[in-house]
C-alpha positions as CSV (number, residue, x, y, z in Angstrom):
1,X,20.6,-73.4,-17.5
2,X,23.0,-70.9,-16.1
3,X,26.2,-70.7,-18.2
4,X,27.8,-67.5,-17.0
5,X,27.8,-64.4,-14.7
6,X,27.8,-60.8,-15.7
7,X,30.0,-58.6,-13.6
8,X,31.6,-55.1,-13.6
9,X,34.7,-54.4,-11.6
10,X,34.4,-57.8,-9.9
11,X,30.8,-57.2,-8.8
12,X,28.2,-59.7,-10.0
13,X,25.2,-57.8,-11.6
14,X,23.5,-60.6,-13.5
15,X,23.5,-64.1,-14.9
16,X,23.6,-65.6,-18.4
17,X,21.3,-68.5,-19.1
18,X,20.9,-70.8,-22.1
19,X,17.3,-71.8,-22.6
20,X,14.9,-72.8,-25.4
21,X,13.2,-69.9,-27.1
22,X,9.8,-71.0,-25.9
23,X,11.0,-71.8,-22.3
24,X,9.1,-69.8,-19.7
25,X,10.8,-67.3,-17.5
26,X,11.2,-68.0,-13.8
27,X,8.0,-67.5,-12.0
28,X,9.3,-64.6,-10.0
29,X,10.1,-62.5,-13.1
30,X,7.0,-60.3,-14.1
31,X,5.6,-60.5,-17.6
32,X,7.1,-57.8,-19.9
33,X,10.0,-57.6,-17.5
34,X,13.3,-56.2,-18.5
35,X,14.7,-59.7,-18.1
36,X,12.8,-60.8,-21.2
37,X,14.7,-60.3,-24.4
38,X,17.2,-58.2,-22.4
39,X,20.5,-57.0,-23.7
40,X,23.3,-55.4,-21.6
41,X,25.2,-52.2,-22.1
42,X,28.1,-51.7,-19.7
43,X,27.7,-48.0,-19.8
44,X,24.0,-47.9,-19.2
45,X,23.0,-51.0,-17.2
46,X,20.2,-53.2,-18.5
47,X,18.2,-52.3,-21.6
48,X,15.3,-54.3,-23.0
49,X,13.6,-54.8,-26.3
50,X,10.4,-56.0,-24.7
51,X,8.0,-53.4,-23.3
52,X,8.5,-52.6,-19.6
53,X,5.9,-51.5,-17.2
54,X,8.2,-49.0,-15.6
55,X,9.6,-48.8,-12.1
56,X,6.7,-48.0,-9.9
57,X,7.3,-50.0,-6.8
58,X,4.3,-52.0,-5.5
59,X,3.1,-51.8,-2.0
60,X,5.3,-54.3,-0.1
61,X,4.9,-56.3,3.0
62,X,4.0,-59.8,3.8
63,X,1.3,-62.0,2.5
64,X,-0.2,-59.6,0.0
65,X,-2.3,-60.8,-2.9
66,X,-0.4,-60.7,-6.2
67,X,-1.1,-57.6,-8.4
68,X,-2.5,-57.9,-11.8
69,X,-0.4,-57.7,-15.0
70,X,0.9,-54.1,-15.5
71,X,0.3,-52.3,-18.8
72,X,3.0,-50.9,-21.1
73,X,3.3,-47.1,-20.3
74,X,2.9,-44.6,-23.2
75,X,6.1,-43.6,-24.9
76,X,6.0,-40.1,-23.5
77,X,5.0,-41.1,-20.0
78,X,6.9,-39.2,-17.2
79,X,9.4,-41.1,-15.0
80,X,7.4,-43.1,-12.5
81,X,7.8,-42.3,-8.8
82,X,8.9,-44.8,-6.3
83,X,6.9,-45.5,-3.1
84,X,8.9,-42.9,-1.2
85,X,7.8,-40.0,-3.4
86,X,11.1,-39.6,-5.4
87,X,11.6,-40.3,-9.1
88,X,12.5,-43.7,-10.4
89,X,15.2,-45.7,-8.6
90,X,16.1,-43.2,-5.9
91,X,16.9,-43.6,-2.3
92,X,14.1,-42.9,0.1
93,X,13.9,-39.6,2.1
94,X,15.3,-39.4,5.6
95,X,13.2,-41.4,8.1
96,X,10.8,-39.4,10.2
97,X,11.4,-38.7,13.8
98,X,10.6,-41.5,16.1
99,X,11.2,-44.2,13.4
100,X,13.8,-46.0,15.5
101,X,17.6,-46.3,15.3
102,X,20.0,-49.2,14.9
103,X,20.7,-51.2,18.0
104,X,24.2,-49.9,18.7
105,X,27.0,-52.4,19.0
106,X,24.6,-55.4,18.7
107,X,24.8,-58.6,16.7
108,X,23.4,-62.1,16.7
109,X,25.2,-65.1,18.2
110,X,24.8,-68.8,18.4
111,X,22.4,-70.5,16.1
112,X,21.2,-67.3,14.5
113,X,24.8,-66.5,13.6
114,X,25.0,-70.0,12.1
115,X,22.0,-69.3,10.0
116,X,23.9,-66.3,8.5
117,X,26.7,-68.6,7.7
118,X,24.3,-70.9,5.9
119,X,22.8,-68.0,4.0
120,X,26.3,-66.8,2.9
121,X,27.0,-70.2,1.4
122,X,23.6,-70.4,-0.3
123,X,24.1,-67.1,-1.9
124,X,27.7,-68.0,-3.0
125,X,26.4,-71.3,-4.5
126,X,23.4,-69.6,-6.2
127,X,24.3,-66.2,-7.8
128,X,20.8,-66.0,-9.3
129,X,19.3,-66.0,-5.9
130,X,21.5,-63.1,-4.9
131,X,20.4,-61.2,-8.0
132,X,16.7,-61.9,-7.3
133,X,17.1,-60.5,-3.8
134,X,18.5,-57.3,-5.2
135,X,15.4,-56.7,-7.2
136,X,13.1,-57.7,-4.4
137,X,14.7,-55.5,-1.7
138,X,15.0,-52.6,-4.2
139,X,11.2,-52.8,-4.4
140,X,10.6,-53.4,-0.8
141,X,12.8,-50.6,0.8
142,X,16.3,-49.6,-0.5
143,X,17.0,-47.4,2.6
144,X,20.5,-48.5,3.9
145,X,19.3,-49.5,7.4
146,X,15.9,-50.8,6.3
147,X,17.5,-53.0,3.7
148,X,19.9,-54.4,6.2
149,X,16.9,-55.3,8.4
150,X,15.3,-56.9,5.4
151,X,18.3,-59.2,4.8
152,X,18.4,-60.0,8.5
153,X,14.7,-60.7,8.8
154,X,14.7,-63.0,5.8
155,X,17.6,-65.1,7.3
156,X,16.1,-65.0,10.8
157,X,12.8,-66.3,9.3
158,X,14.7,-69.0,7.6
159,X,16.2,-70.0,10.9
160,X,12.8,-70.0,12.8
161,X,11.1,-72.0,10.1
162,X,14.0,-74.4,9.4
163,X,13.9,-73.6,5.7
164,X,16.3,-72.2,3.1
165,X,17.0,-68.6,2.0
166,X,15.7,-69.5,-1.4
167,X,12.4,-70.5,0.0
168,X,12.1,-67.4,2.1
169,X,12.9,-65.2,-0.9
170,X,9.9,-66.3,-2.9
171,X,7.5,-63.6,-4.2
172,X,3.8,-63.6,-3.8
173,X,3.4,-64.8,-7.4
174,X,5.4,-67.9,-6.4
175,X,3.2,-68.5,-3.3
176,X,5.8,-66.7,-1.2
177,X,6.3,-63.7,1.0
178,X,7.5,-60.6,-0.9
179,X,5.4,-58.3,-3.1
180,X,8.2,-55.8,-3.7
181,X,10.1,-55.9,-7.0
182,X,12.0,-53.4,-9.1
183,X,13.0,-54.3,-12.7
184,X,16.0,-52.0,-12.8
185,X,18.4,-51.6,-9.9
186,X,20.6,-48.6,-10.3
187,X,24.4,-48.9,-9.5
188,X,23.9,-46.7,-6.5
189,X,21.1,-48.7,-5.1
190,X,22.9,-51.9,-5.9
191,X,25.9,-50.7,-3.8
192,X,23.6,-50.0,-0.9
193,X,21.9,-53.4,-1.1
194,X,25.3,-55.2,-1.4
195,X,26.6,-53.3,1.7
196,X,23.4,-54.2,3.5
197,X,23.7,-57.9,2.6
198,X,27.4,-58.0,3.7
199,X,26.5,-56.3,7.0
200,X,23.7,-58.9,7.7
201,X,26.0,-61.7,6.8
202,X,28.5,-60.3,9.3
203,X,25.9,-61.0,12.0
204,X,24.3,-57.5,12.4
205,X,21.1,-57.1,14.4
206,X,19.7,-53.7,13.4
207,X,16.2,-55.3,13.1
208,X,16.3,-56.4,16.8
209,X,15.7,-60.1,15.9
210,X,12.9,-59.4,13.4
211,X,11.5,-62.1,11.1
212,X,8.8,-60.2,9.2
213,X,8.2,-56.8,7.7
214,X,5.3,-54.6,6.4
215,X,4.5,-51.0,5.9
216,X,1.6,-48.5,5.6
217,X,-1.9,-49.7,6.6
218,X,-0.9,-53.3,6.9
219,X,1.7,-52.5,9.5
220,X,-0.8,-50.3,11.4
221,X,-3.4,-53.2,11.4
222,X,-0.8,-55.7,12.6
223,X,0.4,-53.4,15.4
224,X,-3.2,-52.7,16.5
225,X,-4.3,-56.4,16.4
226,X,-1.3,-57.8,18.2
227,X,-0.9,-60.5,15.5
228,X,2.8,-59.5,15.3
229,X,5.1,-57.9,17.8
230,X,6.9,-54.9,16.4
231,X,10.7,-54.9,16.9
232,X,12.0,-51.9,15.0
233,X,11.0,-49.2,12.3
234,X,13.3,-47.8,9.6
235,X,12.3,-45.5,6.8
236,X,8.6,-46.3,7.3
237,X,9.3,-50.0,7.1
238,X,8.0,-51.9,10.2
239,X,9.8,-55.0,11.4
240,X,8.2,-57.7,13.5
241,X,8.7,-61.0,15.2
242,X,6.9,-64.1,13.9
243,X,3.1,-64.5,13.8
244,X,1.9,-64.7,17.4
245,X,-0.8,-67.2,16.4
246,X,1.7,-69.9,15.3
247,X,2.9,-71.7,18.4
248,X,5.7,-73.7,16.7
249,X,7.2,-70.5,15.2
250,X,7.0,-68.7,18.5
251,X,8.7,-71.6,20.4
252,X,11.5,-71.8,17.8
253,X,11.9,-68.0,17.9
254,X,12.2,-67.8,21.7
255,X,14.8,-70.6,21.7
256,X,16.9,-68.9,19.0
257,X,16.8,-65.5,20.7
258,X,17.6,-67.1,24.1
259,X,20.5,-69.0,22.6
260,X,21.8,-65.8,21.0
261,X,21.5,-63.8,24.2
262,X,23.1,-66.6,26.2
263,X,26.1,-66.7,23.9
264,X,26.3,-62.9,23.8
265,X,26.5,-62.8,27.6
266,X,29.2,-65.5,27.5
267,X,31.4,-63.4,25.2
268,X,30.5,-60.1,26.7
269,X,28.6,-58.5,23.8
270,X,26.1,-55.7,23.9
271,X,22.5,-56.7,24.7
272,X,19.7,-56.5,22.1
273,X,17.0,-53.8,22.6
274,X,14.2,-54.9,24.8
275,X,15.9,-58.2,25.8
276,X,16.2,-58.8,29.5
277,X,19.9,-58.9,30.7
278,X,19.2,-62.2,32.5
279,X,17.9,-64.0,29.5
280,X,20.8,-66.4,29.6
281,X,19.7,-67.6,33.1
282,X,16.5,-68.8,31.5
283,X,18.5,-71.1,29.1
284,X,20.8,-73.3,31.2
285,X,24.2,-74.1,29.9
286,X,24.9,-77.5,28.4
287,X,26.5,-80.1,30.7
288,X,30.3,-80.0,31.1
289,X,31.9,-82.1,28.3
290,X,34.2,-83.6,31.0
291,X,31.3,-85.5,32.3
292,X,30.3,-87.0,29.0
293,X,31.4,-90.4,27.6
294,X,34.3,-90.7,25.2
295,X,34.8,-92.4,21.8
296,X,33.5,-95.8,21.0
297,X,36.4,-98.2,21.4
298,X,37.9,-100.1,18.5
299,X,36.2,-98.1,15.7
300,X,37.4,-95.3,13.5
301,X,34.1,-94.2,11.9
302,X,33.7,-92.7,8.5
303,X,30.8,-90.6,9.7
304,X,28.8,-89.7,12.8
305,X,25.0,-89.7,12.3
306,X,22.6,-87.5,14.3
307,X,19.1,-88.9,14.9
308,X,15.9,-87.7,16.6
309,X,13.8,-90.1,18.7
310,X,10.6,-88.7,17.3
311,X,9.2,-88.1,20.8
312,X,10.1,-87.2,24.4
313,X,10.9,-89.6,27.2
314,X,14.1,-90.8,29.0
315,X,17.3,-92.6,27.8
316,X,16.1,-95.8,29.4
317,X,12.8,-95.5,27.5
318,X,14.7,-95.0,24.3
319,X,16.9,-98.1,25.0
320,X,13.8,-100.2,25.6
321,X,12.1,-99.0,22.4
322,X,15.2,-99.7,20.3
323,X,15.6,-103.1,21.8
324,X,12.0,-104.0,21.0
325,X,12.5,-103.0,17.4
326,X,15.8,-104.9,17.0
327,X,17.7,-101.6,16.7
328,X,20.4,-99.8,18.6
329,X,22.6,-96.8,18.8
330,X,26.0,-95.9,20.3
331,X,24.9,-92.7,22.2
332,X,21.6,-91.2,23.6
333,X,21.2,-87.5,24.6
334,X,18.5,-86.4,27.0
335,X,16.6,-83.1,26.9
336,X,19.2,-81.3,29.0
337,X,22.1,-82.3,26.8
338,X,23.4,-85.2,29.0
339,X,24.9,-87.9,26.8
340,X,25.0,-91.6,27.7
341,X,26.6,-94.6,26.1
342,X,24.0,-97.1,24.8
343,X,25.3,-99.7,22.4
344,X,28.6,-101.0,21.1
345,X,30.3,-100.7,17.7
346,X,28.0,-101.7,14.8
347,X,24.7,-100.8,16.6
348,X,21.9,-100.9,14.1
349,X,20.9,-97.2,13.9
350,X,20.6,-96.6,10.1
351,X,19.9,-98.4,6.8
352,X,22.7,-98.8,4.3
353,X,23.2,-95.2,3.0
354,X,22.4,-93.7,-0.4
355,X,22.8,-90.2,-1.8
356,X,25.2,-88.4,0.5
357,X,25.2,-91.6,2.6
358,X,26.5,-93.8,-0.2
359,X,29.0,-96.3,1.2
360,X,27.9,-95.7,4.8
361,X,26.5,-98.4,7.1
362,X,26.2,-99.4,10.7
363,X,29.7,-101.1,10.4
364,X,31.5,-97.8,9.6
365,X,29.5,-95.2,11.4
366,X,28.6,-94.1,14.9
367,X,25.2,-92.7,15.8
368,X,23.4,-90.6,18.5
369,X,19.7,-90.5,19.3
370,X,18.7,-87.0,20.5
371,X,15.5,-87.0,22.5
372,X,13.3,-84.6,20.5
373,X,10.1,-84.8,18.5
374,X,11.7,-83.3,15.4
375,X,14.4,-80.8,14.5
376,X,12.4,-77.8,15.8
377,X,12.1,-79.5,19.1
378,X,15.9,-79.7,19.7
379,X,16.9,-77.5,22.7
380,X,19.8,-75.0,22.8
381,X,21.4,-77.2,25.5
382,X,21.3,-80.2,23.2
383,X,22.9,-78.3,20.4
384,X,25.7,-76.9,22.6
385,X,26.3,-80.4,24.2
386,X,26.6,-82.0,20.8
387,X,29.0,-79.3,19.6
388,X,31.3,-79.8,22.6
389,X,31.0,-83.6,22.5
390,X,31.9,-83.9,18.8
391,X,34.8,-81.3,19.1
392,X,36.3,-83.4,21.9
393,X,35.7,-86.9,20.7
394,X,35.2,-86.9,16.9
395,X,36.8,-83.6,15.7
396,X,37.7,-84.8,12.2
397,X,34.8,-87.2,11.6
398,X,32.2,-86.0,9.0
399,X,28.8,-85.4,10.7
400,X,25.5,-86.0,9.0
401,X,21.8,-85.9,9.8
402,X,19.9,-89.1,9.4
403,X,17.8,-87.5,6.7
404,X,20.9,-86.8,4.6
405,X,22.2,-90.4,4.6
406,X,18.8,-92.1,4.2
407,X,16.9,-89.4,2.2
408,X,13.2,-90.1,1.7
409,X,13.2,-92.6,4.5
410,X,13.5,-90.0,7.2
411,X,12.6,-86.3,7.5
412,X,15.0,-84.3,5.5
413,X,16.0,-82.0,8.5
414,X,16.4,-84.8,11.0
415,X,19.5,-83.9,13.1
416,X,20.3,-80.8,11.0
417,X,20.2,-78.1,13.7
418,X,23.0,-79.9,15.5
419,X,24.8,-80.9,12.2
420,X,24.7,-77.3,10.9
421,X,26.1,-75.9,14.2
422,X,29.0,-78.3,14.0
423,X,29.7,-77.6,10.4
424,X,29.7,-73.9,11.1
425,X,32.2,-74.4,13.9
426,X,34.5,-76.3,11.6
427,X,34.1,-73.8,8.8
428,X,35.1,-70.9,11.1
429,X,38.0,-72.9,12.5
430,X,39.2,-73.7,8.9
431,X,38.9,-70.1,7.9
432,X,40.9,-68.9,10.9
433,X,43.6,-71.5,10.1
434,X,43.7,-70.5,6.5
435,X,44.1,-66.8,7.4
436,X,46.9,-67.6,9.8
437,X,48.7,-69.8,7.3
438,X,48.4,-67.1,4.6
439,X,50.3,-64.6,6.7
440,X,53.9,-64.4,5.7
441,X,55.8,-62.7,8.5
442,X,58.7,-60.7,7.5
443,X,62.1,-62.3,7.9
444,X,64.2,-61.0,10.7
445,X,66.8,-59.0,8.7
446,X,69.0,-58.5,11.7
447,X,70.2,-62.1,11.5
């Protein structure tokens, strides 16, 4: 278990764990890694008693087969070169002409920005994940711009697939995505990767909405085959959108990009490279909150529960189905984000809660059925309508997805696109309030 954090000058550089002597290392740590029987010298970084296989970076990219176990180098072996032709843990050479440049003045908005907020919290809650990312991205591509695009693409992929950053930062030897790994991350490279992380978490979009990366022959094959659509190139690292053969990923990706561009136009931000200026027109705005119903009378709910209908159809069809099953719900939202009142207080929309839902029931909650097959089928209009509706009518009521309050009974992500959007709104509002409250204006000394 983790019992401490190693830091220098306030910067976290490792974790301290307490485990049985025969306990296996995490699956993402290579055998004979410097993490095995490692000691720490503040003046020199990590040192290790166990043999290390050096710092030759593997060929990175997505969906490679795991490499075999590396051998211990001879004692007098020269310093290994990195994949950019330099020695050891050095920065790559300048990118060749025509490699692409950052999208000037651009950032992500809407649900993609909310994914960055979720990633920030996940990294804060799990320092070990942050440390793992440092070693992966040092092996993938430590160029300042390329590594920013690596952080962005991992989080964008998380948003498209509806997963977590921890799942998207799995290595190939864990059945995951990344082949790149470097045992030792020098202080200079760590500073680059930390700055790249912070830039991505501040909603940057240098990758131009990328979700995947590869280099070398693999990148050339993917460009030639059309399996992936290239978005940008930095320091010989190619960045792509999701696999064109997976319809669900493509649908989710298009919705996320359209949502981001619609919000960008609303606030007057700079457009992304290659995105049509009229993208927002293809994603109609949510209905005006003024035309939506208000609070359920006579109830002060302890929670608001978001549901999916599990299919398409109309509000009337949803009412009929619920009635036939002896169920109910207070609100129903159609595909365009229009919300209707359905049932009164105490409508039977959930089982008595457990886990996060402990103590919650139909008598002290209010629910909304969102017409969608699953969480990936929720439209940008539905998300925006729910945000406005909750902000207006239930601004201080905790909001949960059905899968959170009845875990195991329903899909874990039921309602979570909407719930996470609302939670992000509230977190930003709380941060703004805290910042304002922390300011201590100087007293008027003229009085």
